[in-house]
N, C-alpha and C positions, 0 to 999 in steps of 0.2 A: 254686249251680249255674249260674245265667243268666250271672254274671259270668265264670265260668271258660269258658263256651262262647263268649261274645263275644269274648274274648280271643283265640280262634283262629278267628274268622271264622264261628261258627256262629249261625244263627238259632233261638231257642228261643220257644215259646209256653208259658207256665206258667199253669195254671188252678186257682184256688181253689175248693174244694167245701165245703159245711158239713159238720160233723163228724156222724157217724152214731151216735156214743155211746162207741165202744171202738176199739181199735187193729184188732181182727179185722174189725169192721164197717165201718170205714173203708176197708180194704184191699179188702173185697168191693166197694166201688164202682168199682174200677179198670176190669173189663171193660165195664161200662155206659158209662163215659166213653169208653174206647177205641172201642167200637162206634160211638158218636157221631161220633167224630174220623175213623174209617175210613170212614164214609158222606159225611162233610163234605170230605175232603181226597183228592185224587188222588196217586198215586206212592207210594213207600215211606215209612213212617213209624218214628220211632224214639222209643220211650218209655223214659223213665228216672225212677226215683224223685227226688223233689225234693232228697233229701240226697245226690245225686251230685255228682261233680265232673269235668269234662272235662279230659283232658291232652293229647289229639291228636285230630284230626279222624277218626272212625271211619268215615265214609261210604266212602272209596275201598276198604275192605275189605268193608264190608257189602253194597255193591252187586254183590260177586261171588258172594252167596249166592242160589241159584235154589231158593225155598221159599215155603211160606205164611207161617210165622213162624219167627223164631230166637230160643232162649232159652238160659240158661246153666244148666247142671247142675253142682252142688258135688259133686266126687267122683264124676262121671257117675251119680250116684243121685238127689240131691234138687233139684228144679227151684227156681231162684230168680227170680221174676217182676220184679226190680227193674231190669233191662234187656230190652227186648223189641224185636225188629225186626218190623214188620208190613208185609209186602208187599201191593201193591194186586191181590189175587187174590180170587176167589169163596171159595176155601177158608179164606183168613185171615178174611174177614168170617163165615163159618159158624162157624169154631172159637171166636171171640171171642163170638159169640151163644150157642153152647152153654156157654162158660165164663161167661157172665153169667148164663143160667139155671140154671147150677150152684151159682153163689154165693148166688143167691136162694133156691133150695131147702135149702142148707146154710149158713146165715147165721153159724153159730159155727164153721165150718171155714175156716182160712186160705185166700185166695184161691189162693196158688200150689200147695197141696195139691191143691185143686179142679182147676186146670189140669192138673197132673201126672197125676191120675188119668184125666182126658179123653184126654190124649195117649196114655197107656198102654194104656188101652182101646182106643183106635182103632188103635194100632200092632199090637196082638195079633189084630185082627180079620182075616177073610179077604180084605176089600177096604178097607184104609186108605184114608181120605177126606183126610187132612191131611199135608201134606208140612212135616215139622219139621226144622229144622237146630239143631245144638248150638252156641252161641258159645263160643269161647275165654275163659279166665278174664280175658284182658285187657280184655274188654268189661264185666265185672262183678267188678273186682277189690277185695276186701275187705281193707283196709290191714293187719290184724293176723291174718288167717286163714291158718294153715298150710296148709290144703287148696287154696289158690290155685294151688300148683305153680308150675313155672318159667314165668316171663313175660318176654319180651324187652322189649316196650313196653306200657305201661299206656295204654289209651284212655280207660276210663271207671272212675272209683273210686266205690265206694259206702261211705257213712260211717255205716250201720247206726243211723239214728235210732231203730229199735225198741228199742235199748238204754236209751234216755231213757223210752219209753213203758211199758216193762215192768220197770223198775228196781224193788227191793225195798228197803223201809225198813230201815235199819241203825242200830245205836246211835251216838249223837253225830254224827249227820248224814253218817257216813262213806258212801263210795260203793264200789262193786265194783271189781275190777281192769279188767274189759272196758269198764265205762263210763267209767273214769278214762282208758283209752288212747283212746277214742273223743274225749273231750273235749279231750285233749292234742293229738290230730291235727287236730281241728277248728281248735283255737286255731293251730297251725301254718300250716294252709292260709289261713286268714283273714289271717294276719300277711303271708303271701307276696303274696297278692291285693292287700292293702293297699300293700304296700311296691312293688308292680309288679315283682317279681323272679319270673317264672314258671320261669326256669331253676333256681333253687335247689330249688323244688318238685320238678321232674323228677329231679334229682340224688338229693334224699331219698328218693324213690320207689325208685330203683334200689338205694340202701342198703338200705331196709327190706327188699327181697325176698331178701337174702342172709343 
């Protein structure tokens, strides 16, 4: 993630945190971390999961969004919290605080489900508090997901590390097709980054979408 960002001139701050014991509990740490960062830093923030790859600078497009936060909805239904724009607004801070409280109250529920419920409930109220924008698939592009839809340019690709964390045991050490596709894609990206041939990866992305 950091290597791909640096190659296109983006400054990235990556923070390691101790494991809470499971994939869901670790994901639930996200809003608490983001709340600290929102209080510490000024200006718009872009959060991406560490298994992301930057292909193009997203800021020229993201700065056009007038909202508290912007997130991607898969199929316009399921919120994916792998890429989040957090603007420097009181509403953004309040929403993330509510998200943090929701994750603490429901530690066994996936963080993005908690956030989706909060946003849905607020939008249905008579006086919504939060202004939420929907990111195009190009900012949370999943390399083998048919639901991506048509994308002209990919800005951020998500590599689905959750497939490793949730893999099932199989006979003779075999792995599932989804996990194999992920490992093949990661290997391809690492090879391209190592060979310093970013154009090859962009061409490959365009081919994968068709």
